[in-house]
DRENMARVEX-806177 format. One record per residue (C-alpha): residue number from 1; x, y, z. Coordinates in steps of 0.02 Angstrom, whole numbers, plus 50000, padded with zeros to 5 digits. Last residue first. Layout:
@nr = NUM&c1 = X&c2 = Y&c3 = Z
...
! end
This chain:
@nr = 81&c1 = 50163&c2 = 50512&c3 = 50459
@nr = 80&c1 = 50312&c2 = 50630&c3 = 50460
@nr = 79&c1 = 50414&c2 = 50508&c3 = 50566
@nr = 78&c1 = 50375&c2 = 50362&c3 = 50450
@nr = 77&c1 = 50431&c2 = 50468&c3 = 50302
@nr = 76&c1 = 50600&c2 = 50495&c3 = 50385
@nr = 75&c1 = 50613&c2 = 50308&c3 = 50414
@nr = 74&c1 = 50589&c2 = 50278&c3 = 50228
@nr = 73&c1 = 50744&c2 = 50383&c3 = 50192
@nr = 72&c1 = 50846&c2 = 50281&c3 = 50316
@nr = 71&c1 = 50780&c2 = 50119&c3 = 50240
@nr = 70&c1 = 50829&c2 = 50182&c3 = 50066
@nr = 69&c1 = 51005&c2 = 50225&c3 = 50125
@nr = 68&c1 = 51024&c2 = 50052&c3 = 50202
@nr = 67&c1 = 50949&c2 = 49954&c3 = 50057
@nr = 66&c1 = 51100&c2 = 49949&c3 = 49943
@nr = 65&c1 = 51219&c2 = 49899&c3 = 50084
@nr = 64&c1 = 51099&c2 = 49763&c3 = 50140
@nr = 63&c1 = 51075&c2 = 49698&c3 = 49963
@nr = 62&c1 = 51262&c2 = 49691&c3 = 49931
@nr = 61&c1 = 51293&c2 = 49605&c3 = 50099
@nr = 60&c1 = 51163&c2 = 49475&c3 = 50055
@nr = 59&c1 = 50992&c2 = 49479&c3 = 50136
@nr = 58&c1 = 50897&c2 = 49332&c3 = 50212
@nr = 57&c1 = 50709&c2 = 49314&c3 = 50197
@nr = 56&c1 = 50615&c2 = 49444&c3 = 50093
@nr = 55&c1 = 50472&c2 = 49327&c3 = 50054
@nr = 54&c1 = 50459&c2 = 49303&c3 = 49867
@nr = 53&c1 = 50374&c2 = 49382&c3 = 49717
@nr = 52&c1 = 50388&c2 = 49312&c3 = 49542
@nr = 51&c1 = 50413&c2 = 49411&c3 = 49384
@nr = 50&c1 = 50353&c2 = 49322&c3 = 49229
@nr = 49&c1 = 50429&c2 = 49186&c3 = 49122
@nr = 48&c1 = 50587&c2 = 49167&c3 = 49020
@nr = 47&c1 = 50670&c2 = 49328&c3 = 49080
@nr = 46&c1 = 50643&c2 = 49289&c3 = 49264
@nr = 45&c1 = 50654&c2 = 49445&c3 = 49369
@nr = 44&c1 = 50646&c2 = 49409&c3 = 49554
@nr = 43&c1 = 50542&c2 = 49519&c3 = 49669
@nr = 42&c1 = 50573&c2 = 49554&c3 = 49852
@nr = 41&c1 = 50458&c2 = 49652&c3 = 49966
@nr = 40&c1 = 50491&c2 = 49761&c3 = 50118
@nr = 39&c1 = 50347&c2 = 49852&c3 = 50202
@nr = 38&c1 = 50364&c2 = 49993&c3 = 50327
@nr = 37&c1 = 50222&c2 = 50048&c3 = 50440
@nr = 36&c1 = 50148&c2 = 50221&c3 = 50469
@nr = 35&c1 = 50048&c2 = 50252&c3 = 50628
@nr = 34&c1 = 49861&c2 = 50254&c3 = 50591
@nr = 33&c1 = 49778&c2 = 50372&c3 = 50468
@nr = 32&c1 = 49657&c2 = 50237&c3 = 50409
@nr = 31&c1 = 49805&c2 = 50134&c3 = 50347
@nr = 30&c1 = 49973&c2 = 50222&c3 = 50334
@nr = 29&c1 = 50100&c2 = 50148&c3 = 50215
@nr = 28&c1 = 50289&c2 = 50154&c3 = 50196
@nr = 27&c1 = 50376&c2 = 50063&c3 = 50053
@nr = 26&c1 = 50542&c2 = 49976&c3 = 50027
@nr = 25&c1 = 50554&c2 = 49877&c3 = 49866
@nr = 24&c1 = 50686&c2 = 49744&c3 = 49835
@nr = 23&c1 = 50725&c2 = 49695&c3 = 49655
@nr = 22&c1 = 50824&c2 = 49536&c3 = 49636
@nr = 21&c1 = 50947&c2 = 49445&c3 = 49523
@nr = 20&c1 = 51081&c2 = 49573&c3 = 49479
@nr = 19&c1 = 51027&c2 = 49700&c3 = 49608
@nr = 18&c1 = 50891&c2 = 49830&c3 = 49600
@nr = 17&c1 = 50840&c2 = 49942&c3 = 49745
@nr = 16&c1 = 50662&c2 = 50006&c3 = 49741
@nr = 15&c1 = 50585&c2 = 50159&c3 = 49823
@nr = 14&c1 = 50413&c2 = 50189&c3 = 49895
@nr = 13&c1 = 50347&c2 = 50322&c3 = 50014
@nr = 12&c1 = 50185&c2 = 50382&c3 = 50094
@nr = 11&c1 = 50067&c2 = 50254&c3 = 50019
@nr = 10&c1 = 49893&c2 = 50284&c3 = 50093
@nr = 9&c1 = 49784&c2 = 50133&c3 = 50133
@nr = 8&c1 = 49603&c2 = 50191&c3 = 50154
@nr = 7&c1 = 49564&c2 = 50166&c3 = 49968
@nr = 6&c1 = 49625&c2 = 49987&c3 = 49981
@nr = 5&c1 = 49490&c2 = 49937&c3 = 50104
@nr = 4&c1 = 49536&c2 = 49790&c3 = 50215
@nr = 3&c1 = 49384&c2 = 49707&c3 = 50292
@nr = 2&c1 = 49316&c2 = 49731&c3 = 50467
@nr = 1&c1 = 49269&c2 = 49584&c3 = 50576
! end
């Protein structure tokens, strides 16, 4: 079984959309030169504590509208590879 090696994971694109409660990051990565894949991650800012990550789960209309142009831009980077 092979192990993940961070130095072989190339980030091709990353952009973050910020709403009132959440930050959602769209990124495109290529591992070992393989076909690029998109990753979506959600982070909630909590002023009393630290930032906490969460599964993306459901999206609000505001989040979806904010992410659409970023997703389209990420798709272009997936085509370039």
